[in-house]
Backbone bond lengths (Angstrom), bond angles and torsions (degrees), N, CA, C in turn:
res aa  C-N    CA-C-N  psi(-1)  N-CA   C-N-CA  omega(-1)  CA-C   N-CA-C  phi
1 X - - - 1.467 - - 1.533 110.21 -
2 X 1.321 116.55 126.19 1.458 120.10 170.55 1.526 106.85 -82.92
3 X 1.315 115.45 103.65 1.458 120.91 -171.55 1.522 112.37 -56.57
4 X 1.321 116.09 -48.24 1.461 120.17 -173.64 1.523 111.40 -65.79
5 X 1.325 117.16 -45.28 1.467 120.37 179.20 1.532 111.17 -63.57
6 X 1.319 115.64 -39.81 1.469 120.49 179.39 1.532 111.15 -61.94
7 X 1.323 116.08 -49.16 1.469 120.68 -178.42 1.523 110.87 -67.39
8 X 1.308 116.34 -39.66 1.467 120.00 179.45 1.525 110.92 -59.62
9 X 1.333 115.86 -44.58 1.470 120.33 179.75 1.525 111.08 -64.11
10 X 1.334 116.48 -43.73 1.465 120.51 179.34 1.527 111.19 -62.75
11 X 1.320 115.56 -44.62 1.465 120.70 -175.70 1.521 111.69 -67.79
12 X 1.320 116.91 -44.50 1.463 119.81 -175.68 1.522 111.98 -58.75
13 X 1.317 116.76 -36.41 1.468 120.68 -179.66 1.521 112.03 -64.52
14 X 1.315 117.23 -24.02 1.461 121.23 -178.85 1.528 112.50 -81.40
15 X 1.331 116.90 -0.73 1.460 121.14 -179.69 1.521 112.59 -105.10
16 X 1.323 117.64 7.47 1.463 120.03 176.89 1.531 109.51 -59.83
17 X 1.314 116.19 124.05 1.461 120.20 -179.97 1.517 114.25 81.64
18 X 1.341 118.08 6.68 1.458 120.89 179.92 1.528 110.76 -67.09
19 X 1.309 116.51 148.10 1.455 121.04 177.73 1.527 110.10 -72.12
20 X 1.325 115.62 150.43 1.456 121.06 -171.62 1.506 116.28 -59.60
21 X 1.325 117.43 -31.30 1.464 119.08 -176.52 1.525 112.76 -71.02
22 X 1.325 117.24 -21.21 1.469 121.29 179.10 1.527 110.23 -135.43
23 X 1.311 116.06 45.49 1.465 120.92 -176.40 1.520 111.63 -89.78
24 X 1.328 116.00 -171.87 1.465 121.57 -178.51 1.526 111.33 -62.34
25 X 1.332 117.32 -31.24 1.459 120.82 178.76 1.524 110.96 -63.57
26 X 1.318 117.21 -37.00 1.467 120.41 174.64 1.524 110.03 -60.87
27 X 1.318 116.83 -45.20 1.459 120.35 178.94 1.524 111.35 -59.78
28 X 1.320 117.10 -41.37 1.465 120.17 179.14 1.529 111.72 -64.78
29 X 1.321 116.72 -37.00 1.477 119.40 177.50 1.530 110.34 -67.21
30 X 1.333 116.65 -41.39 1.466 120.65 177.62 1.525 109.93 -62.90
31 X 1.322 116.13 -41.76 1.465 120.51 177.52 1.530 110.32 -58.37
32 X 1.338 116.17 -44.97 1.461 120.60 179.76 1.522 112.17 -62.46
33 X 1.311 116.92 -39.00 1.462 120.49 177.73 1.527 111.02 -68.53
34 X 1.322 117.47 -35.27 1.464 120.83 175.09 1.521 110.93 -62.99
35 X 1.318 116.51 -39.60 1.466 120.73 177.63 1.532 110.67 -63.12
36 X 1.305 115.46 -31.05 1.471 120.12 -178.89 1.529 111.80 -80.89
37 X 1.323 116.66 -42.99 1.460 121.18 -174.94 1.527 112.39 -85.73
38 X 1.331 117.31 -36.76 1.459 122.18 -173.73 1.515 116.00 -52.66
39 X 1.344 118.30 -52.56 1.469 118.77 -179.05 1.525 112.97 -60.69
40 X 1.329 117.09 -36.42 1.467 120.68 179.71 1.524 111.69 -65.71
41 X 1.337 115.59 -26.91 1.467 120.92 -179.63 1.525 112.37 -99.24
42 X 1.347 115.76 7.94 1.471 121.90 178.83 1.539 112.04 56.75
43 X 1.322 115.49 40.47 1.462 121.05 -179.61 1.528 111.09 -79.85
44 X 1.318 115.88 154.57 1.469 122.30 172.02 1.529 105.84 -74.76
45 X 1.332 116.30 106.54 1.455 120.11 -171.81 1.520 112.66 -71.22
46 X 1.319 118.69 -25.22 1.473 120.11 175.02 1.532 109.74 -63.80
47 X 1.311 115.97 -45.73 1.466 121.10 177.86 1.526 110.04 -64.05
48 X 1.312 116.63 -48.02 1.459 121.75 -173.85 1.524 112.07 -65.25
49 X 1.315 117.61 -42.61 1.474 120.48 -179.13 1.526 111.71 -64.67
50 X 1.326 115.99 -43.02 1.467 119.36 178.32 1.523 110.08 -63.51
51 X 1.319 116.58 -46.61 1.460 120.90 -178.90 1.526 111.35 -62.56
52 X 1.314 116.67 -38.12 1.467 120.13 -179.64 1.524 111.24 -62.67
53 X 1.319 117.36 -43.05 1.468 120.72 179.72 1.527 112.01 -68.12
54 X 1.321 117.38 -29.00 1.466 120.74 -174.92 1.531 114.12 -99.33
55 X 1.306 118.54 -6.89 1.469 119.78 -166.59 1.524 114.32 -62.01
56 X 1.318 119.11 -29.55 1.470 120.67 -175.57 1.527 113.83 -112.74
57 X 1.321 118.01 18.78 1.472 118.81 -176.17 1.527 112.70 -67.61
58 X 1.332 117.35 -15.39 1.463 120.30 177.83 1.519 113.52 -95.22
59 X 1.325 117.37 6.49 1.456 120.84 -173.94 1.532 113.20 -62.82
60 X 1.316 117.73 -38.57 1.467 120.57 -177.74 1.528 111.14 -59.02
61 X 1.322 116.60 -35.23 1.463 120.23 179.66 1.527 111.29 -67.96
62 X 1.324 117.02 -37.14 1.462 119.82 177.60 1.524 110.61 -67.52
63 X 1.337 116.58 -43.66 1.465 120.07 -178.71 1.528 111.66 -66.41
64 X 1.327 116.82 -40.73 1.465 120.21 -177.04 1.525 112.47 -69.92
65 X 1.346 116.14 -18.30 1.466 120.35 179.24 1.527 111.75 -108.12
66 X 1.346 115.67 14.00 1.474 121.58 -179.40 1.529 111.81 52.32
67 X 1.319 115.26 41.08 1.452 120.98 174.62 1.512 116.16 91.44
68 X 1.323 118.60 -1.22 1.467 120.51 -178.72 1.529 111.65 -67.52
69 X 1.322 116.73 -33.48 1.464 122.03 177.90 1.525 108.94 -96.73
70 X 1.310 117.67 132.98 1.474 122.36 175.87 1.525 108.77 -80.75
71 X 1.329 116.75 117.89 1.468 118.60 -175.13 1.521 112.62 -68.47
72 X 1.325 117.71 -24.43 1.464 119.79 178.51 1.529 110.62 -70.45
73 X 1.325 116.48 -44.13 1.456 120.57 177.82 1.531 110.56 -66.59
74 X 1.328 116.16 -44.11 1.462 120.53 179.32 1.522 110.79 -64.49
75 X 1.324 116.36 -40.92 1.460 120.17 179.39 1.517 112.49 -63.58
76 X 1.335 116.47 -39.71 1.465 120.37 177.89 1.528 110.52 -62.74
77 X 1.317 115.29 -39.76 1.475 120.75 178.05 1.536 110.74 -64.92
78 X 1.332 116.67 -44.13 1.463 121.17 -179.25 1.525 111.88 -68.44
79 X 1.323 116.43 -28.56 1.471 120.87 -176.59 1.525 112.90 -77.07
80 X 1.313 117.10 -22.73 1.473 120.74 -174.01 1.529 113.75 -52.03
81 X 1.349 120.07 -51.76 1.466 118.86 -178.38 1.528 113.59 -66.73
82 X 1.326 116.94 -25.56 1.470 120.41 177.50 1.517 109.76 -74.44
83 X 1.310 115.80 -47.74 1.467 121.46 -177.03 1.525 111.60 -68.61
84 X 1.318 116.08 -33.10 1.466 121.56 -175.63 1.525 112.62 -56.30
85 X 1.329 117.67 -36.33 1.469 120.73 -174.38 1.529 113.53 -92.69
86 X 1.325 117.43 1.18 1.468 119.87 -179.47 1.531 110.71 -74.18
87 X 1.341 117.49 143.70 1.462 121.18 178.40 1.529 111.70 -78.32
88 X 1.326 114.85 64.26 1.454 122.14 178.74 1.522 108.65 -126.60
89 X 1.317 116.87 166.33 1.471 120.17 178.26 1.522 109.77 -72.01
90 X 1.319 115.80 160.23 1.459 120.01 178.07 1.525 110.96 -62.04
91 X 1.311 115.88 -34.69 1.470 119.94 177.89 1.528 110.73 -63.94
92 X 1.320 117.14 -42.19 1.461 120.77 178.30 1.529 111.37 -64.95
93 X 1.319 116.22 -41.98 1.469 120.18 179.26 1.524 111.24 -62.63
94 X 1.323 115.59 -43.35 1.468 119.98 178.36 1.524 110.44 -62.03
95 X 1.311 115.43 -39.06 1.469 121.20 179.86 1.532 111.00 -64.92
96 X 1.322 117.19 -41.15 1.467 121.37 178.98 1.528 110.54 -59.19
97 X 1.325 116.16 -47.44 1.461 120.25 179.70 1.522 110.41 -63.84
98 X 1.312 117.05 -39.13 1.468 120.56 176.83 1.531 110.51 -62.32
99 X 1.312 117.25 -43.03 1.467 121.10 179.37 1.524 111.02 -57.38
100 X 1.320 115.99 -44.88 1.468 120.85 -179.34 1.525 110.49 -65.54
101 X 1.315 115.98 -45.66 1.468 120.84 -177.29 1.532 111.78 -66.49
102 X 1.338 117.24 -28.87 1.463 120.90 -172.31 1.531 114.04 -100.53
103 X 1.320 118.14 6.47 1.477 117.96 -172.56 1.525 114.21 -83.94
104 X 1.323 118.36 -13.10 1.457 120.89 -172.98 1.531 112.42 -79.35
105 X 1.333 116.79 135.71 1.469 123.27 -179.79 1.520 111.12 -59.14
106 X 1.344 116.25 -43.38 1.458 121.07 -178.46 1.532 112.81 -97.03
107 X 1.306 116.84 14.33 1.453 120.81 -176.08 1.525 113.21 -76.65
108 X 1.329 115.69 162.60 1.461 121.97 179.94 1.518 112.13 -86.41
109 X 1.328 116.68 -22.94 1.467 121.90 -177.58 1.528 109.87 -91.18
110 X 1.318 117.13 126.99 1.461 121.93 -178.77 1.534 111.26 -94.98
111 X 1.346 117.59 140.60 1.468 120.27 178.63 1.529 111.11 -64.78
112 X 1.319 116.19 126.27 1.458 120.25 -176.52 1.526 113.02 -114.04
113 X 1.316 117.89 -25.69 1.461 120.59 -179.36 1.533 110.34 -99.06
114 X 1.324 116.20 163.39 1.467 120.25 178.00 1.520 110.67 -58.71
115 X 1.329 116.22 -39.96 1.458 120.65 -178.54 1.526 111.46 -66.93
116 X 1.325 117.02 -40.77 1.470 121.21 178.97 1.520 110.53 -65.22
117 X 1.315 117.01 -37.34 1.466 121.08 179.50 1.527 110.79 -67.90
118 X 1.318 116.69 -39.99 1.469 120.00 178.14 1.525 110.49 -64.96
119 X 1.333 116.94 -45.90 1.469 119.95 179.58 1.523 110.56 -62.49
120 X 1.313 117.40 -42.97 1.459 121.31 178.09 1.527 109.86 -56.34
121 X 1.330 116.40 -48.16 1.466 120.62 -178.82 1.523 111.73 -64.98
122 X 1.309 117.24 -43.76 1.469 120.76 -178.80 1.524 110.79 -61.45
123 X 1.319 116.23 -42.98 1.461 120.83 179.17 1.528 110.73 -64.94
124 X 1.328 117.46 -40.58 1.461 120.98 -179.80 1.526 111.71 -71.18
125 X 1.313 117.93 -35.62 1.462 120.58 179.18 1.521 111.39 -63.27
126 X 1.325 117.01 -31.11 1.461 119.71 178.31 1.522 111.46 -75.44
127 X 1.332 117.05 -6.08 1.466 121.60 179.07 1.522 112.21 -98.59
128 X 1.337 117.48 -4.44 1.461 120.31 179.10 1.525 109.25 -125.83
129 X 1.333 116.35 179.18 1.462 120.03 -175.49 1.516 111.14 75.19
130 X 1.317 116.52 -162.80 1.467 121.64 -177.76 1.527 111.34 -63.46
131 X 1.321 116.33 -44.42 1.462 119.67 178.68 1.522 110.23 -64.73
132 X 1.306 117.43 -38.73 1.451 120.91 179.45 1.523 112.64 -62.80
133 X 1.329 116.66 -41.42 1.466 120.98 176.70 1.528 109.74 -61.46
134 X 1.327 115.86 -47.03 1.467 119.99 -179.53 1.519 111.15 -60.95
135 X 1.319 117.17 -41.91 1.464 120.60 -179.85 1.526 111.67 -68.04
136 X 1.323 117.39 -34.88 1.464 120.32 179.27 1.523 110.87 -61.65
137 X 1.325 116.64 -43.56 1.462 119.54 179.86 1.526 111.47 -75.26
138 X 1.331 116.14 -31.88 1.460 119.43 176.21 1.522 110.13 -63.67
139 X 1.330 116.94 -45.41 1.465 121.05 178.41 1.530 110.60 -63.34
140 X 1.332 116.96 -41.13 1.466 120.50 178.48 1.527 110.66 -58.30
141 X 1.327 116.14 -40.69 1.456 120.05 177.24 1.510 112.26 -65.76
142 X 1.333 116.01 -37.47 1.468 120.12 -179.19 1.532 112.14 -63.80
143 X 1.330 117.38 -33.00 1.463 120.19 -178.00 1.532 112.21 -97.63
144 X 1.344 116.14 4.67 1.458 119.99 177.04 1.514 114.61 78.26
145 X 1.326 117.02 27.88 1.461 120.66 -179.37 1.528 111.35 -78.99
146 X 1.315 115.03 160.36 1.458 121.79 175.47 1.526 109.67 -74.36
147 X 1.343 115.95 164.37 1.459 119.13 174.04 1.522 109.96 -64.11
148 X 1.325 116.32 -43.90 1.463 121.24 179.40 1.524 108.49 -163.62
149 X 1.322 116.80 150.07 1.466 121.57 176.61 1.524 107.32 -126.77
150 X 1.318 118.06 95.39 1.468 120.83 -177.34 1.526 112.41 -59.32
151 X 1.309 115.69 140.59 1.459 121.07 174.56 1.505 116.18 75.77
152 X 1.326 117.96 4.83 1.464 117.88 -178.02 1.528 110.62 -74.09
153 X 1.326 115.63 146.66 1.459 122.16 176.01 1.529 107.31 -84.23
154 X 1.315 115.90 107.25 1.472 120.90 -175.42 1.523 111.65 -54.02
155 X 1.327 116.80 -37.86 1.462 120.88 -176.57 1.535 112.35 -65.96
156 X 1.325 116.89 -20.33 1.468 120.27 -177.75 1.524 113.04 -100.84
157 X 1.323 117.59 0.86 1.461 120.81 -178.79 1.519 110.93 -84.39
158 X 1.321 115.25 160.67 1.457 120.95 -177.68 1.526 111.38 -119.93
159 X 1.333 117.34 140.79 1.469 120.22 176.24 1.524 111.12 -70.95
160 X 1.310 116.22 160.33 1.465 123.33 177.96 1.531 112.06 59.81
161 X 1.345 116.96 31.70 1.459 122.18 175.28 1.528 108.07 -133.44
162 X 1.349 117.10 -179.15 1.465 120.80 178.19 1.533 111.49 -63.86
163 X 1.339 116.74 -15.69 1.462 121.25 178.21 1.526 112.76 -80.89
164 X 1.322 117.22 -11.05 1.472 121.70 -173.71 1.528 110.37 -83.45
165 X 1.318 115.57 63.95 1.463 122.37 -175.24 1.526 111.94 -79.41
166 X 1.319 115.94 169.21 1.450 119.89 175.70 1.515 111.75 -60.71
167 X 1.331 116.53 -39.52 1.469 120.49 179.16 1.530 110.53 -66.74
168 X 1.340 117.35 -38.83 1.466 119.84 176.37 1.519 110.40 -59.90
169 X 1.326 117.08 -44.37 1.462 120.64 179.36 1.529 110.95 -59.99
170 X 1.328 115.48 -38.75 1.466 120.26 177.20 1.526 110.92 -61.96
171 X 1.333 116.61 -44.77 1.464 120.51 -175.53 1.522 113.16 -73.54
172 X 1.323 117.57 -38.10 1.467 119.08 -175.49 1.531 112.69 -87.23
173 X 1.322 117.58 -20.12 1.459 118.76 -175.37 1.522 114.39 -138.39
174 X 1.326 117.21 -58.12 1.459 120.22 -167.63 1.524 113.87 -60.97
175 X 1.341 117.43 -37.34 1.463 120.00 -179.14 1.526 112.18 -68.65
176 X 1.330 116.92 -13.93 1.462 121.50 -177.71 1.523 113.30 -100.03
177 X 1.307 116.02 -5.59 1.463 118.63 -172.64 1.520 112.40 -67.53
178 X 1.316 117.94 -43.22 1.469 119.74 -176.13 1.526 111.75 -54.10
179 X 1.330 117.81 -40.47 1.461 120.65 -178.05 1.523 112.89 -72.67
180 X 1.334 116.17 -12.44 1.468 120.40 -179.70 1.533 113.10 -98.12
181 X 1.330 117.38 -5.84 1.465 120.37 -179.06 1.528 109.70 -63.23
182 X 1.329 116.08 137.68 1.462 121.46 -168.95 1.524 115.28 -102.96
183 X 1.320 118.08 -22.38 1.465 120.31 -174.68 1.524 111.72 -109.24
184 X 1.304 115.81 153.65 1.466 121.61 179.66 1.521 110.78 -62.41
185 X 1.324 116.19 -45.24 1.471 120.51 -179.63 1.529 110.29 -65.57
186 X 1.318 116.51 -39.18 1.449 120.31 179.17 1.520 112.49 -63.51
187 X 1.333 116.50 -37.24 1.465 120.29 -179.36 1.519 112.14 -65.12
188 X 1.325 116.59 -33.28 1.467 120.10 177.74 1.529 110.46 -60.87
189 X 1.321 115.99 -43.24 1.458 120.87 -179.81 1.528 111.15 -73.75
190 X 1.319 116.54 -35.38 1.462 120.89 -176.14 1.519 112.60 -66.95
191 X 1.321 117.71 -37.00 1.465 120.54 -177.44 1.522 111.22 -59.03
192 X 1.317 116.68 -47.71 1.468 120.53 -178.51 1.526 111.19 -68.57
193 X 1.307 116.71 -42.90 1.463 120.31 -179.00 1.535 110.65 -64.88
194 X 1.318 116.59 -40.04 1.463 120.40 179.54 1.531 110.70 -62.97
195 X 1.327 116.28 -44.27 1.462 120.27 -178.70 1.524 111.01 -60.98
196 X 1.321 116.98 -42.56 1.464 120.06 178.79 1.521 110.34 -63.22
197 X 1.315 116.53 -46.93 1.464 121.52 -176.58 1.527 111.16 -63.33
198 X 1.322 116.80 -43.29 1.463 120.92 179.89 1.530 110.20 -62.69
199 X 1.336 116.06 -41.92 1.455 120.18 177.46 1.520 112.17 -63.59
200 X 1.318 116.30 -38.39 1.463 119.95 179.32 1.520 111.21 -62.40
201 X 1.318 117.43 -48.90 1.467 119.54 -175.59 1.528 111.93 -70.00
202 X 1.338 117.22 -31.10 1.465 119.04 173.36 1.526 109.94 -63.05
203 X 1.317 116.45 -44.85 1.458 121.33 178.35 1.537 111.15 -65.88
204 X 1.321 116.10 -39.86 1.468 121.11 179.24 1.525 110.93 -56.33
205 X 1.335 116.50 -47.61 1.463 120.13 -179.02 1.526 111.32 -65.29
206 X 1.322 116.31 -39.10 1.465 119.72 179.51 1.523 111.18 -64.24
207 X 1.321 116.87 -42.60 1.461 120.26 178.83 1.527 110.96 -69.22
208 X 1.329 116.49 -40.45 1.465 120.16 -179.45 1.525 110.72 -61.03
209 X 1.329 115.51 -36.33 1.467 120.49 -179.22 1.526 113.05 -88.65
210 X 1.352 116.28 3.60 1.453 120.94 177.28 1.523 114.47 75.12
211 X 1.307 117.20 19.83 1.461 120.56 -179.00 1.520 113.30 -87.89
212 X 1.334 116.42 -15.98 1.469 120.72 179.06 1.519 110.21 -130.33
């Protein structure tokens, strides 16, 4: 059995009808970042590659419930029967499930293994920088949010509503990602992506207000 090809095929089928902000293309970008960061962090690449392909398979359940279901927990549950039959050690299988469960920014489970930390960073890096900005506005469109709501109190806004704008996502999550990156290699990539994203939103507000 070619483990990676098998898991990739299984995972891709679970993204039929997925929304663009968290579709199969996002998974492929995260996989690519894992390939870049993993070796530098001496990660078990068999574990990391499998986890990368499976990390977001529970996303549709979170979106369909407007966030009531945690996609990391659901994804770990969905991954169990796939991972169970892989020709890997029990320790590796347990690690894969942990990676999936621990990859979420707002999740309760913290990454404890090298592989979980790499996956966490790879997933977060795809949420910042130029791609991160594009995904923030794409997600805002998916939930019917406005382009921007001047003067709104971010702390009083609600996700999955017209208030869930790209700028709101930046303020409540994206601007905090760089400080949460766990690996040395990930931090190198995060610094540049954060700077671009911060510059974009500063410019966005200036243009929105007619100052530029």
